[in-house]
N, C-alpha and C positions, 0 to 999 in steps of 0.2 A: 416679372416686370414686362409691361406691354411694350410693343415696338416704339410708339411715340415717346414714352418715358425713357426708354433705353437711349434713343437718339439725343434727347435733351440732356441726359446724364453724361453721355460721352462727350457731347459738345461742351458742357461745363468743364469736364475734365481736361479737354483740349485747351481751354482758356487758362486753367490753373497751371497746366504743364508747359505753357508757351515759353517761359524762361529756360526750360530744360529740354527743348526740342532736340538740339544737337546731341545731348547726352542720351536721351531716350533712343535716338536713331543709331548712335555709334557705340554706346557702352551700356546697354540695358542691364548687364549683370554687375555693374559697379555701383557704388553708393552715391546717391545724390545727397549732398550735405547742405544744411541751411547757410544763408549768407552770413558773412563775417563782420557785419556792421558793429562798430564799437558801441557798447551799451552804457547807459548811465551808471555811475558808481564803479566803473571798471577798475580804477586804481585801488579802491578799498577792498575789492574782491580778490584781486591778484595778490597783493601783499608782496613780501620779500622772502625768497627761499634762502636756504643756507648756501654758503659758498661751496663750490665743487672742488675744493683743494684736495679732498681725499679721494677723488675719482680720476681714474686714468682711462681715457677714451681710446677705442680701437677702431677696427674697420666697420664698414656699413653692413648691417644685416638685412635691411630692406627699406624701401621707400614707398610712400603712398600719400596722395593728397598733398597737403602742405607740410607733412612731417617726414622725418627720417629717423630710422632706428639703428643705433650703433651698438657694438659690443663694448662693454666697459668693465672695469675692475675696481671694486671697492678695496682700497689699499689696506684699510684696518682689518678687514675680514678676509682678504685674499679671495673674494667671491666675485665670480663673473656675473654680470647683470646685463640687462638690456637698457639702453639709454635712449629715450625718445625726445627729440628736439625739433625745432622749426627747421624745415629744409632750407628755407631762404630767410636768414636773419633780417634782411632788409625789409621783408614783407611786414615785419612787426611795426614798421614806422609809417605804414600807409593807412588808408581808410579801411582796408579789408584785413585788419589785424587778426592773425590766427592764434595769438597767444591765449586768449581766453578760452576758445574751444579746446586747445591742447590741455589747459589746466582743468577745465571742466571734466574732460574725459578722465583725467587723473583723479579728480575728486570723487567722481561717481564710482570709478573702479576701486579706489581706496576705501570707500565706504562700504564695500561689499566683500567682506572676508568670508570666502567660501571655497571649498576644495576644487570646484569647477570654474572658478574665476581667478585669473592670474593676479597675484598680489602686486600692489604698488608699494615699494619700499620707502620712497622719499621723493621730494622735489628739491633740486639744487638750482643754483644760478650759475651761469657761465660767466666769463670775464666781461661780457657785454650786458650782464644783468638779465639775460633771457632764460626762461625756465628749461631745466633738464629733468625729465620725469624718469625715475629709476624704477625699473620693473624687473620681475623675475625673468631670467633668460630661459626661454622655452626651447626644447628640442622636439623633433618630430616633424609631421607634415600636416598641412591643412586637410580637413576632412574631405573636401571636394576631390583631392587627388587620390583618396583611398576608397571613396564611396562605391565605386564600380570597378575595383581592381581586386578580384578575388584571390589572385595568386600572391600579391604582396600582403594582403591581409592574412592569408593563410600562413605564409612564411614568417611574417613578423609577429603576429598576434595569436597564431595557432587556432584560428577560427575557421571551421569548415563551412559553416552556414553564413554566407555574406549578409543575407537579409537580417538574420538574428543579430549579427554583430552590429550592423547599422542601427537597428532598433535599440540596442543597448547603449550605443553612443547617444542616440536621441534622448533616451531616458536620463542620461547624465546632463545633457543640455537642459532638459526640463528641470532638473534639480537647481541648476544655476538660475534659470528664469524664475522659478518659484521663490527662491531666496530673494532675488531682486524685487519681485513683486511684494514680498513681505516688508521690504524697506521702502515701498512706494516708487520704485524705479521701473520704467518700461524701456526695454532695449531698443526696439524699433528697427533693428538691422540683423535679425537672426537669419543666418544662411550658412551653408557648409564652408564657404571661404573664411568665415569668422569663427570657425571652430578648429582648434589645434588638438591633434592626437599625439600625445607624447610617446617616446620610445617604449615606455613600459605600460602603455595603455591609458595614461592620464588624459583627461578630457577637460579642455578649457574653452569657455565662451569668451571671445575677444571682441575688441573694437566697440567700446561703449561711447563712441564719440558723438552719436546723435541721440543718446538716451535722454529721456525726459523724466521729470519727477511729478508724481501725482500729489505730493505734499509740499507745502511751502515752509521750509525751515528758517525762513527770514534771514538767511545768510547771503543769498544771491549766488550761491555756488552752482545751483542746478537750474537748467532750463525747465520751466513748468509746462506741463502738458496743456494746461488751459490757455497758454499764450501762443501755442503753435498755430501758424497760419500757412507756412510754406510747405511745399512738397519736400519730403525727405525720406530716404530709404533706398532700397534696391528695387528697381521697377519690375524685374522678373519674379519677385516674391511679394510685392507690395499689396497690402490690404487697401480696400477702397478709401477708407478714412485717411490714409496716409497721403492722398493726393493733395490735401490741404484745403484751404478755404476758411471762411468765417465759422466760428462755433466749433472749435476743435472737439473731436470725439475720440481722441487717442486715450486708450486705457489698457488694462491688462489683456483684454480680449484681442487687442492688436497683435500682441506677441503670440497669443494662441493661434491666430491666423498664420503668422509666420512659421510657427512650429508645424502647422498642417502643411504649409507650402514645402517645408523641408522634407516632410514625410512623403509628399507627392514626388519629390525628386528621387527619394530612395526607391520608390516603386517604379517610376517611369523613366528615370535617367536624365530628365531635364527639369528646369524650373517650371512652375505651372503657367506662367504668363509668357506667351510668345506672340509675335506679330511681324509681318513683313513691313508694316508701316507704323508710324507713331499712333495713328488712330486705332489700328488693330490691337496694338499692345495695350493702349489705355482701355479699349473695349474689353479686353480680357480681364484687366484689373477690376473694372466696374462690375462686370457680370459675374466674375468668379465662378465660372462653370467649367472646371477642368475636365479634360478627357483622359481616360485611363487606359493603360495597357490591359487588354482583356485577361491577361494572365495574372494580374494583380490580385492578391487575396481579398475576398469580398469584405471581410471584417475591417481590414486596413483602409480600403476604399471608403467604407462608411465613416471611419474616423476622420479621414481627410475631408470628406464632403461636409461633415458637421463643423470641423475647425475652420474651413474656408468659406463659410456662409458669408455673403456680402453684407447682410444685416448682423450687427454685432450681437443683438439679443438672441439670435438663433445659433450662435456658436457655443462651444463649451464656455462656461462661465469663468473657469480658472484653468491655469496651466496644470494644476494638480488633477483636475477631472480628465483633461486630455491625456496626461501621463498614465492615469489609472486604466484607461481603456487600452493604451498600448501595452501596459504590463499584463492586462487580462488576455490580450491576444497572445503574448509570449507564453503565458501559462497554458492557454488553450493549445498552443503548438506543442508544448512539452507533453501535455495530456494526449494529444493526437499521436505523437510518436510512441507513447506508451501503449496506446490502443493498437497501433499498427503492429508493434512487437507482440502484444498479447494475442492478437488474431493469428499471427504466424505460429505461436505456440499452440493455440487452440487447434489449428489445422494439423499440426504435427501430432497432437494428442489424439485427434479423431482417427488419424491414420494408424495409430497404435492400438485402437480399440479391437476387441474380439472376445468371444465367449470362452476361449480356452487359454487366456493369458495366465501366467504364473505371477500371482500378486507379490511373491517374495522377490522376484527379479524384474518386475514390470516397471518401466520408467515412467509410466503414465501418471502416477501420483505426483512425482516431481514436476512434470510438465504442467499438470493441473494447478499445483500450488504456485508455480511461477507465473502462469497466465492469470490466475485469480489475483495475485498480488499486483500485477501490472494494471489490471482493470480497476482494482480498488484504489490504487495510488492515483490513477488518472482521474477518478471521481473525487478524490480528495483535492486535487488541483483544480478541477473543473466539475463541481457537483452536478451540474445540469447537462453534462456531456451526453448526448443521446447515443453516440456510437459506443461509448464505454458501457452505458447501461445495457444496450442491446447485446453487446459482446459478452458481458458478464452473465446475462440471462441465458444466452445460448450455450456458454461454457458450462454453467451449472446444470442445465437441462441435459446436455449430452453426457456429462459425467455421471449424473444420477441414473441415466439409462444404462450406462456401462456398469455401474455398481449393481444395478438390478440384474443385469445379464450375468454378473459374476456371483450372484446369490448373496449380495451384501445389502439388504434393504435398509439397515440402520445407517450404513455409510451414505446411501442415497438420501435418506431423510436429513442427515446432517448437511449434506450439500445443498439440498433444496431449502433448508432453513435460512440460508443467506438471501433468499429471494422473497420479496414481498408479493410477487405476482407469479408464483410458480403455477404451472399448468394444473388445473383441477384433475384432469384425467390421469396425469402422471402421479400426483399426490395420492389419488385413490389406489393406484396400482402399488405404490410404495406401502401404503397402510395395509393393504391386503397381504402383501408379501411379508410385512412385519408380523401381522397376525398369524400367518401360516408358519413363519419361523418360530414364533413364540409357542404355538401349539406343538410344533415338532420338538422344540427344545424341552417343553414340559414333559412330553412323552419320553424323551431321551433321559431327562433327569430322573423320571420315575423308574425307568429301566435301570439306570445306574444305581439308584437307591435300592432297587429290588435285588440287584446283584452284589451289592456292597456287603461283604461278610461282617462288617462292623455293626450293621444295623441289628438291633435286638440282641446284641452279643451277651450282655450281662444276664438278661432273663433266660436266654438260651442256655448259658452255662449253668445258671442256678437250677433250672428245670432239668437239665441233663444230669447234673450231679444227684438231684433228688430222685429222679426216675431211675437213674443207674444204680443208686444204692438199693432201691427196692428190688431191682433185677438181680443184683449180686446176692442179696440176702435170701430171696425167695427160693431159688434152686438149692442154695446151701442148706437152708432149714429143711427143705424137702428131703435132701440126701441124708441129713442127720436123723430125721424121723424114720426114714425107711430102713437105714442100716443100723442105727444105734438106739432108736427110741421104741422099737417094737411096734411101729405103726407103718406097715407097708403102704407105699404110695401107689395109688391106682391111677389109670388113665383119667378117671373121672376127676380126681384131685388136680391133675394137670390141666384139664379143661377149665375147672373152676378157677384155678390160680391164674390162668391166662385171661379169663374174663375179668377177674378182679383187677389185674394189672391194666387191662384195657380201659376199664371204668375209671381207674385212678388217672390214667393218661388223659382220658376225655375230660375229666373234671378239671385237671390242671389246664388243659387246652381252653376250656370255656372260661376259666378264671383269667387267663392271660391271653385271650384270643387276639387282641390287637397286636401285641408283640409277637405272638406265635405266627401270625399271618403277614407280618410286615415285609419279610424278605423271602426270596426264593429258597434260600438255605433253610430258614426256619420251617417253611412249608414242606420242604423235602424231608427234613428230619421228622416232623410230625407224621407225615404220610408213611415214611419208612418204618417208624416205630409202630404205627397202627397195623401196617402190613405184617411186620414181624410178629406182633402179638396175635394177629389173626392166624398166622401160620402155626403158632404154638397151639392155639385152640383147635385148629383143624387137624393137625398131626396127632394130637392127643385123642381127638374124637375118633380117628381111624383105629385106635387101639382099644376102643370100648367094646368092639366085637369079640375080642379075645383071640382073634386069628393072628394078630401081629404082636410081637414083643413090644412092651411100652417103651423100651429103651431105643428102639429103632426110630420112631418118629421124633423123639427128643434129639437124637443124633442128627437127623435131617434138618432140624431147626438151626443147628450151627451153620449148615450150608446156606440156609435161607438168610440168616442174619449176616453171614459173611458176604453173600451176594448183594444184599441191600446196602451194606456199608461200602462195598466196592463201587456200586453204581453211584452212590452219593459222592464218594471220593473222586470218581472219574468225571462227574458232571458239575459238581458244586464246590466241594471242599476237599482238595487233594490230601490234606493232612489226616483225614479219617482213614487213609489206607492202612494205618497201624491197626485200627480196630478190625478191618476186614481180614488182615493177615492173622490176627489173633483167633478169629472164629475159624478160619480155614485150618490154622495150625492145630486148634483144639479138635477139630473133626478128624484130622490125620492122627492125632495122639491117641484117639480112642482105639485105633487098630492095635496099639501096643498095650494099653492098660485095660482094655475091655469096655464095652458099652455101658456096663453098670455104673461106670464113673462119669456118665454123661452130665449128671447134675453138677458135679464138682467142676468139670471142665467148662460147662456153661457159665457157672458162677465166676470162674477165673476169666473167661473171655469177656463177660459183662463188666468185670472189674477193669480190664484193659480199656474197654469202651468208655467207662466212667472217668478213668484217669485221663484218657485222651481228650474227652470233652472238657474236663476241668482245666487241663493245660491250655487248650485252644481258646476258651471263651471266658476265662476269668482274668484276662490280662488288664493292667491299669489303662485308663483312658478309653475303655470300651464304651460303646453307645448302648444305652438301655434299650 
């Protein structure tokens, strides 16, 4: 608004306010009420109330304007009530009759049944025929007395955050205003003095005496907003359109302005309109440019500025929209507190990081889960909260780094999966670590499979029994032919027999190569068997010269086979120790029975080996 327009507007306001100059100068925080001129149709509107014979009046609870409120008791219900009557009954006989305004306030309030609006029970007539309005008797204090008293609020309502408590009271006032607007009623005098806070936290919006209706119900009970011409309301909270004049502009946005003015007082401690002179006060109303405490939260300042725009079309369109922004602020505050706590946990977690922590006893995982939950809950409350998003990102990145340091890349990957913008460099390191872990795990798995005695167990047992049977029978047949068949066994026969057994073993190996090579045990057994047979061939070959008895190399084969069995028992399969013992025992037995029995002893030792193999590797549930 330009300076000339401002001067013109303030000058016009001065003219409209001329009848109320004294009030503006002396009592700017009290309500200016419309004149009490009797209106046409007064008698038909007032009607006759019931007799007050069932009501017992008591002491005065309070006085204001032209009314007085007394305590009363409804005899039939034994219920204490508040009874509002004319303070001066004689005034009802003059030109400024307050009866109709008293009744109109009762009719307006009685039409608004809402938890945040004190109910009107009934209207009686006293002995002089004057109205008595029966109201709910309210306990507690006016909001103004509590708004900036943190000690009382804390003691009485267990509220640690005074600002939050005040904002939640304001939200309940908004509920009352929204309900009234839904019935077409504009309060016009919303201020902390007109809000009662009950002993148990109940909130009531009071004093509907200058309320107007936006709808004509054709009963004449309500003052219509379209007919308003006079200044009315409380100057220190007043919206510009409440100054009066032709062409009333009173509507729901007038109450929105007043809600913003109350929010201003919550933030700054005083009503928004101040002035050392009447002109300065009116100028504050017209311009509606409140000055804020620099400590006031920016979001709430923004809400006040919008609600208190001098032009109605620039304000919130409804009390609901104003209320929604206040609720959003409270949600944001709750989210901010969660973020603050989450950041504390994140700091504690990062202090607990280290490459040598014991995961079994490390408290870091619990700290991470708690911090992550706090950040996520903050984002549920306030999805666009930048601090929560940044905090969650930093938390997950630092936790992923720690998991990498602990050698847990999969855990790091799960942590980063919660982020849509995880650092590319960190993701690459995690993928590389996972690939390295997978390769290492594959090698370890292969080694475990190689060392697993169950691998190839059935085929090993079958081949062992088949091969062992030939080894049992071959020396036995050779012994029978030599001593009982008239066919002496020469070293050459021993060489040939060894080669034949070797070829048989090689043929079986080629047929079942995959199973034979599957595990370390299988490979050791095949290699040991081939070495043993090679020893048989070589030892028999040494006897071909005739310089050595053929029984000597055969005896030495027992030592070779015992040694091979012992090595396999010591390194791969301990239970083959029985076979090693049998070969060594056979070698020692030859000293007693003579070396010519070496073939029988060899057959017996081979039988022990065969039975040992059959017992070990033919068990149920073995792996082929």
